[in-house]
C-alpha positions as CSV (number, residue, x, y, z in Angstrom):
1,X,116.3,103.1,125.6
2,X,114.7,105.9,123.5
3,X,111.0,106.6,124.0
4,X,108.8,105.8,121.0
5,X,107.4,108.9,119.4
6,X,103.7,108.7,118.6
7,X,102.8,110.3,115.3
8,X,99.4,111.9,114.8
9,X,97.2,112.4,111.8
10,X,97.7,115.9,110.4
11,X,93.9,116.2,109.7
12,X,92.2,114.9,112.9
13,X,95.1,114.4,115.3
14,X,94.4,110.7,116.1
15,X,97.4,108.4,116.5
16,X,98.7,106.9,113.3
17,X,100.4,103.6,112.5
18,X,103.4,103.7,110.1
19,X,102.5,100.2,108.9
20,X,99.2,101.3,107.5
21,X,98.8,102.1,103.8
22,X,97.2,105.5,104.7
23,X,100.2,106.7,106.7
24,X,100.7,109.5,107.7
25,X,97.0,109.7,108.0
26,X,94.9,107.6,110.3
27,X,92.3,106.6,107.7
28,X,91.4,106.8,104.0
29,X,88.9,109.5,104.9
30,X,91.6,111.8,106.3
31,X,93.8,111.1,103.3
32,X,91.0,112.1,101.0
33,X,90.3,115.3,103.0
34,X,94.0,116.2,102.6
35,X,93.8,115.5,98.8
36,X,90.8,117.7,98.6
37,X,92.6,120.5,100.4
38,X,95.4,120.3,97.9
39,X,93.0,120.2,94.9
40,X,91.1,123.2,96.1
41,X,94.4,125.1,96.7
42,X,93.7,125.4,100.5
43,X,97.4,124.8,101.1
44,X,99.7,127.5,99.8
45,X,103.4,127.9,100.0
46,X,104.3,131.5,100.5
47,X,107.7,133.1,99.8
48,X,108.9,136.6,99.3
49,X,108.8,137.9,95.7
50,X,112.1,139.0,94.2
51,X,113.4,140.4,90.9
52,X,113.7,137.0,89.2
53,X,109.9,136.6,89.6
54,X,109.4,139.6,87.2
55,X,111.6,137.8,84.6
56,X,109.4,134.7,84.8
57,X,106.2,136.5,83.7
58,X,104.6,135.1,80.6
59,X,104.0,137.2,77.5
60,X,100.2,136.8,78.1
61,X,100.4,138.3,81.6
62,X,102.4,141.3,80.2
63,X,99.8,142.0,77.6
64,X,97.1,142.1,80.2
65,X,99.1,144.6,82.3
66,X,99.6,146.9,79.2
67,X,95.8,147.2,78.6
């Protein structure tokens, strides 16, 4: 028989229940803290820049660079 894995809230670390509506958070409070972190851009996905990123620049950003 496999051991049951206990999931924890990514904000406070308390155990969570997959049956709750706030899952994977332990409460509505932690869910709202996470939403606020996304809204304030506290979470950032980093990746290396490559040549195709240069091609995606908008004309407005090119005008700023020229000035």
